[in-house]
N, C-alpha and C positions, 0 to 999 in steps of 0.2 A: 335709221340705217342709211348707209351711203348708197346712192343709186348707181347701178352698174349699167353701162351702155356698151353695146357691141356694134362696131362699124367694120364690115368685112370680117377679117380674122383678128382684129385688134379689139382690146377691151379698155374701157376708161371708167374711172370712178370719180364722181363729183363730190367734193367735200363741202358740205353746207353748214357745218358746225365746227366749233373749235375742236381740234383733234379729230381727223377723219377716222371713222370706225374701221379698224383693220384687225382681223382675227389671227394674222400670221405671226408665229413666234419662230425664232431662228437660234440654233446653236451651231458651233463649229469647233472642231479640233483637228489639226493636221489636214489630211485629205478626206475627212469625213465631215459632212454637215447634215443638219436635219431641219426640215420645215414642217411645222405642225400648227394646229389651230389653238385657240385659247384654252381648250379643254386638255390639251396635251395629246389629242388624237391625230391620226393621219387617216384622211378619208379621200377616196377617189371622186372628189366633187369639185365644183367651181372651175378654176383654170387648170387644175390637175397637177400643180407643182409640189404638193405636199409629199413628204417621204423622207427616208434616211438614205443619203447618197454617200457612196464611197468610191473614190478613184474614178469619177466620171460616170458611174452607174447608179441608178436608183435601186437599192437593195430592198428596202421595206416600202411597200406601196399601200399597206393598210395596217394600222395599229389602233385598236379601239378598246376602251374600258366601258363595260356595261354592268349595271346592277339589276338583277332579276330580268335581264334581257332588255333593259331600258337605259337610255343615256342619262347620266347624272345631271343635276342642275349645277351651273357654274356660279361660284361666289366671286372669285377673282383669280387672276393669273399674272405672273410677273417673271421677268428675266432679271437676275441680279445685275447691279450696275456694271460689273466687270464682264458680263456676258457668260459667266461660268456655269450658272445653274438656273434651270427653269423650275418654277413651282406653281401649282394650281390648287386652289381650294374648291372642292366640290361637295355636294350633298345629294342625298337620295331624293327622287321625286316621290309623290304619293304612290305607294305600291299596294295594289289591291288584288289583281288577278291571281287566282290559284292559291290564295293565302287564307289561313284560318282567321287572321285579323289584319287589319290595315297597318302598314308601316307608314306613318305620317311623314310627309316631306320635312326635311330639316332635322331628322333624327340622327342620321349617321353622317359624320364628317369624313371626307376622303381627301387626304393630302397626297399629292403626287410631286415628287422631286426627281429631277432628271438632269443628266449632263453627259457630254461626250468625252471619251478618252481613248486614244490609241485604237481607233477603228471600232469602238463599241459604244453602245448607248446604255448607260447604267440608270436604272430607275428604282426608287424606293416608294412604296405605297403604304400609307398608314391609315387605318380605318378605326374610327372612334365612335362608340355608341353614347350619345348624350341624352338618350331617352330614359324614362323611368322604368321601362320594362326591357326584357330580353329582346334583342333584335336578331331575327333569323332571315337570311337572304343569301343569294349566290352572287359571286363576283366573277365576271368573265373577262378574260384578256384575249383579244383576237389579233392574230398576226398573219400577214400575207406578204409575199414578195413577188415582184414581176421582173426584176433584173433588166430593166429597160435602160438603154443608153440615154445619156442626157440629150443627145440630138433627136432621139425619138420623143422624149418628153416635150421638146420644143416643136415637134410637129413633122419631122422627117419620116416618111414611110419607108420601111425596109421590105424587100422582096422575100427575104427569108431570115429566120432567127435560129438560135441554137436549140438545145433540148433541155426541158425541165426535168429534174430528178424527182423521184417519189418523195412525198412528205414522210418524215420519220419522227416518231414520238417514242419517248422512253423515260419513265420515272419523272424526273424534274426538268426534262429538256425536250425541245422541238427543233427540227432542222429542215430547211428548204434549200434546194440547190439548183444550179443551172450550168450546163456545159455550153460555153459560148463558141461562136464560129472562129474566135481567135485562139481556141485551144485552152483557154483558162476556165477552171471550174470555180464559180462564185457561190458562196454559201452564206446563208443566214442561220445562225444558231441562237436560240433563245433558251437561257438557263434561268430557272427560278430558284429562289432560296427555300421555298416550300413547294413540295410536289403537289400539283393539282389532283383533285379526285379523279378527273378523267379529261381526255382530249376528245373533242368532236371536230375532226379536221384540224384547222389552225386555231381553234378556240380552246383555251385552257380554262377549266371551270373549277372554282373554289367555293364550295358550300361553307358558309360562316354562321356562327351563332355567338353573339356577343352579349355578355351580361351588361347591365347599366355601368357606364364609365369604363368598360373594358376596351382594350385596343387589340388590333391584329396587324401584323406587319408582313408584307409580301414584297420580295425584291425580284426584279427581272433584269437580266443583262442580255442585250441583243448584240451579237458579235457579227461583224461583216468581214468576210474572208475572201481574198482573191488568191487562188493557188494554194499555197502552203497553209494548213490550219495553224492557229495559235496554240502554242504548247501549254499556256496557262492563262487564266483570266483573273485579274486582281479583284478583290472585294470592292463593294461600293465605297467603303471608308478609305481603303488604300488608294484607289484610283482618284478619289476626290482630293486627297491630300496632294497627289502629284499635280492635279490640275491647278489647285490653288498656289502651289509652290511655283509652277511655271508662270502664272499670272503675276506673282510677286516679283519674279526675276525681270519680267518685261517692264513692270511698273517702275522698277528702280532706275531704268534708263530714261533719258529724255528729260525735258523741262516740264514742270507742272505750272499750269496757268489758272489763276483764280481771279474773279472780279467781285465787285460789291453788288452784283445783280444775281440773285439765286437762280432765276430762270435761265439766264445766259450761262451760268455755271453748269446747269443740268444739260444744256445744249452741248457745251464743250465736253462734258464727261461722257455723254452718249457717243459723240463723234470719236473721241479718243479710245473708248472701249471697243467700238466697232473696228477702228483701224487696227488695234492690237489683236482682236479676234481674227481678222483676216490675214495677219502675219503668220506665215507657214514655214516650218523648218524644211529647208532644202539642203540636206547634208550639212555643210558648214555655213550656210547662209539662211537668213529669214527673208521671205518674199511675200509682199502683200497680194494675195489672190484677189482678182478683180471685183467679184461681187457674187452675191447669193440671190437666187438659185442658179442662174444661167451661166455664170462666168466664174465659178469657184475653181480657178486654175490660174497658172501664170500667164499674164499678157504683158508683152514688152512695153508697149506704149503706156498702158495703165499703171504698171509698176513704176516706170520712170517718172511719170507726172505725179503720182502719189508721193514718191520720194522727194521730188522737187518742192511740192506743196508743204511737206512736213520737215524739210531739211533743217530749218532753223530750230525746230522743236527737238528732233532726234535724228542726227545724221547717221545713226546706225541703220536706219531703214534704207538709206541710199547705198551703204556698203553692201548690204545683202542683195539689193537689186543689181548693182554693178557686177558682183561676183557671179551670180547666176547667169546673167545675160552674156558675160564674157565667156563663160563655160559653154554656152549653147550657141555662140556666134557661128553662122554658117561658114563652112570650109569649102564647099563644092557647089556646083550648079545642080539644081533640081527643078524642072518645070512644074512637076506635080506639087512641090512644096513652095513654089515661088521663091526659091532660094538662090542666092548668088554669093560668092566668097566675100566675107566681111560684113554681110547683112545681119542685123540684129533681129532676134525672134519676135514674131507677132503673138503667137499663141502656142501652148503645149497642152495636149490632152492625153488621158490614160484609158479612156473607155474602149469598149469592144469595137465600135465603128472606127475609131482612130487606129486601133491595133490591126484591123483587117484592111485598112485603106479605103473604107467606104466614104470617109471624109478625110481631107488632106491635113487635118489639124493635129496629128501626132506631134510633130514639130513643124509649124507652118510659119512662113516668113513674109506673108503678104501684107506688109506695113511699110509705107514709104517714109514715115517719120520716126520710127523707133531708132534708126541708126544715128541720125544727127542728134536726137534727144539723148541717146546714150553718151555721146561725147560731151554734150552740154552738162549732163549730170556729173560726169567725171571731173570736169573743171570746177563746177560749183562745189562738189564734195571736197576737193583739195582746198579751195578757199575757205570753206566752212570748218574744216578739221585741221588743216596743215599737215595731213598724213601723206607726205610726199613719197615715202617708201612704198605704200600701198598703190598709189596712183602710178608710180614708175613700173610696178609689176603689171599694171593694166595697159601700159603704153603700147605694146604690140597690138593689142585689140583696138586701141584708138587709131593706130596707124592703118590697120586693115579696114576699119570703119570709114576713115577718110578716103582711102583708096576706092572703096565701094561708092562713096558719094561722087567722086570725080569720074569714075570709069563706068559703073553700072547704073548708078542713080541718074546720071546725065548721059544716057546712052547716045543721044543725038548730038551731043557736044554744043548745045546752045547756051550753056551756062546756067540752066535751071534744072532742078531735080524733078523728075516726073515718074509716074507709075503706069504700067500696063499689065493687066492680068495675063499670066501664062498658064496657070493651072485651070483646067476645065471646070473644076469644082471649087476654085478659089474665089476670093472676093473681087467683085467688079470695081469697087471703089476702095482705096487702100489708105486714105487719110483717117482721121478720127471719126469723121462722119462717113461710115463705111456701108450705109444702106444703099440699095440699088439706085435710088432716085435723088441722091443728095448733091450731085454736081450737075448743073444745068445752065442753059443760056437764058437771056432776058425774055425770050418768048416761051420759055418752059421746056424747050427741047433738051433732052439729056445730052451731055457732052460725050463725045466719042474720041477714041484714040488714046494716046498717052496724055495723061493729065498732070499738069504742074499746078499744085495748090499754092495759094499765096502764103499761108502760114508755114508751109514746108520750106519755102525759100528763106523765111525769117529764121527757122530753126537751123538751116545750113549756115546762115550768117553767124548765128550764135555758136554753132559747133566749131567753126573755123576760129572764132575769137577765143573760145574756151580751150581749144587745142593749142593755140598760140600761148595762152597763159600757162598751160602745163609745160610746154616746151621751154618757155623762158624761165620758169621756176626751176626746171631741171637742167638749165645751162645750155639749152639748144637755141641760141639767140638767132642764128641764121634761119632756122626752121620757123621760129616764131615770127620773124619779119615776113617770111614768105606767106605764112598763113594769114597774117593780118592784111597783107596786100590783097590776097584772094577774097577775104571778107569785105574789104573796102570796095572791090570791083563788083562783088555780088550786091552790095547795098546800092551802088550807083545804077546798076542795070535793073535792079528790082524797082527802085523808085521811078525810073523812066518807063518801065513796062507795065507795072501792075496798078499804079495809081490812076484812078478815073476821076478827073476834075468835076465832071457833071454829077456823078453819084456822090462824090465827097468821101469815098472809101476806096480801099484796095479791092480790085475785082476778085471774085471767088477763086478763079483759076484760069489757066490757058488750056484749051483743048488740043487735040492732036494736030490740028492745022495752025496752032499758035493764035487762034482767035480767043479774045477775052470772054470769059463768062461774066457778063456785066450784071452781077447780082449782089445785093447788099446782104452780107452774111456776117455772122459772128467770127468767122475765120479771120476777117480783117482785124478784129480786135485782138486776136491772139498774136498778130504780127508785132504788137507792141512789146511782147514779152522779152524779146532779145535786143530791143533798142534800134532796130533797123530803120524805123520811121524817123522822119525829121520832126523837130519840135512843133512846127506849125501843123503838120498833118496829124500828129498825135492829138493835138487840141481839137482839130476838126473831127477826128474819129470819136473823141469823147462826146462831142455835141451830138453826133449821129447816134451813137450807141445809147445815149440817154433820152433820145427822142421817143415820142409816143409810138412810132412805128416799130422801133426796136425794143423798147423797154415796157414790159407789161404791167409794171407795178410790183411784180415779184422778182424780176430779173431780166437779163438780156436774152431775147429770143435768138435761136440759131439762124433764123431768117426773118428779115423785117416784114411786117404785116402787109406792106404795099408791093411785095415782090411776087412773081409767078411761083406757083407750087406752094405758096404759103399755106400751111395747115397747122393750126395750133395743137392738133391731136396727133401729128406725125412724130416719127422717131427723131428725125433730124431737120425737118423743114418747117420749123416754127415753134418747136418745143423749147423748154428751158432746162439747161443742164447746170447744176451747181458748180462743177469743176470748170466749165467753160467761163462762167462768171468770175471765178477765182483767178484764172489765168489772165483774163482781160483786166481785172482790178489790179493785179500785180504789174501788168504791163503799163497801165496808166500811172501807177505809183513811181515807175522809173523816171517819168517825166515830171514828177512833182505834182501830179494831178490827184487830188484827194476827194473831190466831190463824188465821183463814180464809186471808188472803193468804199467810202463810208455808207453810201446809199445801198450798195450791194450787201454789205454786212448787215445793215439794218433789216433789209428785206429777206435775206436768207434766214436770219434769226426769227423773223415773223413766220416764215414757212415752217420752221421747226416747232413753233407753237401750235400749228394745226395738224401736223402729221403724227402718226402713231409713234410713241416712244421718243419724240423729238429727233427722229432719225431721218436725215436728209436722204431722199431717194436718188437713184441714178439720174432721173429726169422727171419732169412733170409738164403738164400741158401749158401752152403759151397764151391762154385766154387772158384778156385784160382783167386786172384786179377789180373786183366788185366789192363795194362797201359791206362789211359785216359777214363776208364769206371767205372761206379758205381757198387755196389753190386747187385747180382741177387736176386730179392725180392720174397717173399713167400706171395702172396696177400691175402690168407685166414688167415694170422697172425692177431692177435689182435693188434690194434694201436688206442689209447694208451693201454699200458699194464703196470700194477703196478710195477713189479720187473724190467722191462726194463726201466721205467721212473726213478727209483731210481738208476740205474746202474751208471750214470756219477758221482754221489756223492760218491758211494762206491769205484769206481776206483780212484777218487781224494784222498780219505782217504788212499787207499793202497799206492799210490805214495808218500804221505807225511808221512806214518807211524804214522798217527794221532790217538791218544787215549785220550779220555776224561774220567776222573775218578773222579766223584763227592765225593766218599767216601774218597779217598786220597787227594782230592782238587788239582788235577794236570791236566794240558793239556800237553801231551808229543808229540813231533815230533821226531820219531826215524829214523835217516838217511834219511831225506826227499829229494825227487827229484821231478822236474817238467819237463814236455816235453818242447821242444824248442819253441813251439808256445805260451807259457805262460811265461811272464816276471815277473808278479806280481799278487798276489791273496790277496784279502781282505775279511775277515770274520767278519761280524758285528752281535752283540748280540748273541755270543756263550755262552750258559748258562751252568754253572758248579755248580749244586746245587743252592744256593741262589746268587752266584756270576755271573757276566757278563763280557765278554771280547769282545773287537774289536782287531782282530789279523791281521797283515800284513806280508805276506811272499814274498820274492823276490828271483829270480833265478839270480845267478851271478857266472861266471867262473866255471861252473860245480858244484856249491854248491847252497844251499838254506838257506838264512838268514831269521830271523823272529824277530819281535818286537811287543810289546803290544802298541796299539794306545790308548786303554782305558781299565781300569780295575776297576770294582766295586765289592768289597767283597774279601774274603780270597781265593785266588787261585794262583798257581805257574805254570809258563811256563817252561818246560824242553825241551832242544834240545840236542838229542844224536847224535853224529857224528861217 
């Protein structure tokens, strides 16, 4: 078993064997997700995150299957490769008490199959008697609901809550309800295909008698409702057909990637399946919800970075992100929401506490980097797809975002974009490292006042250049020239202000007094993403980022180990985030630097060999890699998490120097390299505007060759050496 360690209010799991033991299983569909154990049960144990959640509220807090009042023995459990179906194989333990004759363990096989669809959890249970004699026993299905807001699950105490409604049972169904302080009535309805003999509270009891080789089937559908009850509930079979059809539609889009390494293929398959599972329909757009369990909702920064990481693979992800964020762009001032005109959303929530204003996150705008990142994504999307008509429809939103950068983002007019919390309950720190203690000085003191983060300035530089590209492509040449001049001025001032010759990196930030936070952080590596750094400084950054102080053997730490506040078990001050490494790797690749990207891909793949289901978590601890042991896990990390799921594809892109330009009708491989565990990569259905490619890459004698296996349409493959 993995060892669980508690330090303060945080928990950590040490993985000491290949594949850390994790019992958590996850399903998601739309605004509903479920977290349960390997048995398929939901129990109020451990870290307390198990449950069926719907629109920001935990509806089901307990769901348990018992046989003669005892927990079955587990044989195995799995989630299908496309994340559509959970299945568990169970069997009975030795059953003796109160029986005329013992039912020996391993006599009855119990098969549980479960999936989510349209706010409901559908489950089919099959029981088979493999004994030589009749098997008589009772099956109990226990259900309870606490209707706890996600922020309560995360530990926030509420002074008051709404009113629970009386439990109702009748025939083949059970109902639990709650009237919230937001005026919404939330209900859990459980409908069985076979009526139980009786209910004892929330426990449905089914006495069963199975002849040898006989089977029994019991179905249960748990429906989560907010406000209006559903008019009808589809059958298990009908709902499952809809789920599989939606998965097929999603799989038809995007490029398929396959290598000659089966383990690496499994790693990519899991990552892509997780990314697809997190994609959520938002009216006419699909948006990647940030992560399960804590962040299964739209986040601006997370959605944009996920879209950038996977842009070459499937630009449809980016279109959905741009559409939703343009629709929710702030139009007015709101101190409670940290909103200003033109600002791009940080986070949107639907739960009771958001509805009542107990937390400011209904639509919350406390993110300093979502706005420039939005502009960057718009420009990159145009380059990737050539869809000028769509980007021109977004141009008013780009203009408002640019105005926010110049007017509100740089409120003091010093040429740098900074943040300062206005909402009393908002975030103190509003960059991607948004924990309370993530921005500090070289003596460990927390930075005060308006904070100008180094990577945010790089994003603004990238935003001005991408906006210039859009303007020029649209025929606005004067505007493009002005924006490029502004980007050049930002680059000049950034290099003069943020570079620290003694540290050999860009400083973490400037505080409210314009004093540099002289800390070696991974933020400096993210500055490379937009090309703001000089060639010489990019090479020095690579050397620092791959040093023993920064690089643990598993990846780049958020803070170097010789810095104040370094703690490998912290959320942002010494941990390792896969997406952070991917952004750094892609930044290095812009400068033709391949050593770092190849090493990061190798080591993230090795992380995947240790973690449950080869699923990269949101983050893990920054302890130095020890021979024969896996990484030290951070068990309250989200898994799956969108930008972690997209990480392998961005790392692969960085190694290959891959650039897809639909406007220029080219696919470019710039000084491509592959790690030693990959000999061959095949990319099928790579879309370049209206053209399609199947591309094969092979590693040979320190080089990578490539050829077109199929080409449909006007597109050129360029290989730069």
